[in-house]
N, C-alpha and C positions, 0 to 999 in steps of 0.2 A: 337328180333323186339327191332329197334334207331328210335328216330324221334327225329329230330330238333326241338325244340321250335324258338330260333332268338338267339341273341348275348346280354349276360349282357351288361349294358352300362356303367356301373359305371368300371367291369375288364375286357369287352372286349371278354371274354371268349364264347364258344359258351355253352349254355345249352340246353340239348338233354333229355329224356325221354327214360327209359332204362327198360326192361321187358320181362315178358310172359305173355301172353294175357290168357292162361289154366290154369294158378296157382293164387289163390287168394292173394291180397296185394303183390302183386312178381316186380311190380313195384319201381321204382328209379328215381330221381330227379339227373342230374348228371352237376355239371359246375364245369372244371378243375377235382382237388384231393376231392369235395367237394359233400357228397350222402348224400343225405333224401329221406324216405321213402315215397313213396305216399297213403295214406290211402281215398283222394276222385276216384272218377272214371276219368280214365287214357285220356277216349275222349271229359270230359272237362279241361283239363288243357291247360289255356293260358300260354304263356313267364314271362304276369304279376303275374300270381297266383305262378306261378316257384317261382321267382322270390323271392316272399313274404317266399316260407316253405325255402328256401335256404337263409333265411336270421334268420333262427331260432338258438336256443334258443333265446325266447320273457322274459328279467329279468321283474317283476314288481317292483319287492323290492327289498333290501338285511336289515337284518337288523344289530343291535351294533354289532352282532360275525359276520358278514362278511353272514352269510349261506342268499341266493337267496333263493328267490319267484320265478321257472318258470313257460312259458307256452310253452309244446314244443311235437314235434310229430317223436320226432328225434331216436325211438327206436320201441321193442315191446309192451310198454302200448299203440302207438296209440296217437289219440289227447289226451295230460295230463298237467294237473299240479303239478307241485313238492315244496315241501317245506322239506330239509336234506334227511330224507327215507320214508316222507309222500310224496307219490305216491295217486291220483284222476285222474280218466278219466275223460274224457269233454263229452259231447255229439256228438258233430262235432269241424272236423276241422278248420272250420270257427271262434270257440269260443276261438282256440287260440292265434288270432288277436285283438278278440273283448272283452275278459274276463275281467272285471277291478280286482282292486285290490282289493275291499270292496269285490266282488263276490267271487274270491278266495277265499281269505280267512274265507269265511262261507264255503263253498265248503268243504276246507280243515277240519276245527273244527267240522260243520256239523256231518260228517261222524264220526270223534274221538271220538264226546260225544256218539254219539249211541250207537257204540260198547263199547264203556267202561261203559253206565247203562246195556247192555246187559250183561256183565260178573258179572258187579256188582249183578244182578237182582239172574240168574246162580248160585253163590256165596250164598247166602242166604236161 
């Protein structure tokens, strides 16, 4: 299945939705040589939403060593934030565009602290 969504007003390229309706998470949004997976319902996809997905990853911050905090949906993890090799899933695709740096840091730290606490308890 291939559905034309319209033209990217900046590049002039056609934005399309490609996929197989029988397989979960098998849709991608395509513009030129760029592809991003679609984790929301394909029937809800608009050109504006497709262009937002094509704009990813969203950089929330860069630390003094040049390591970036990203909000992204561009791989097998689905909607997530990442910092270095730490990856945390987000509940919805919309959070990629709305999460603040403060919320991202709390999510990245919170899960890591719970893990280290659980390890310390089991070691004693």
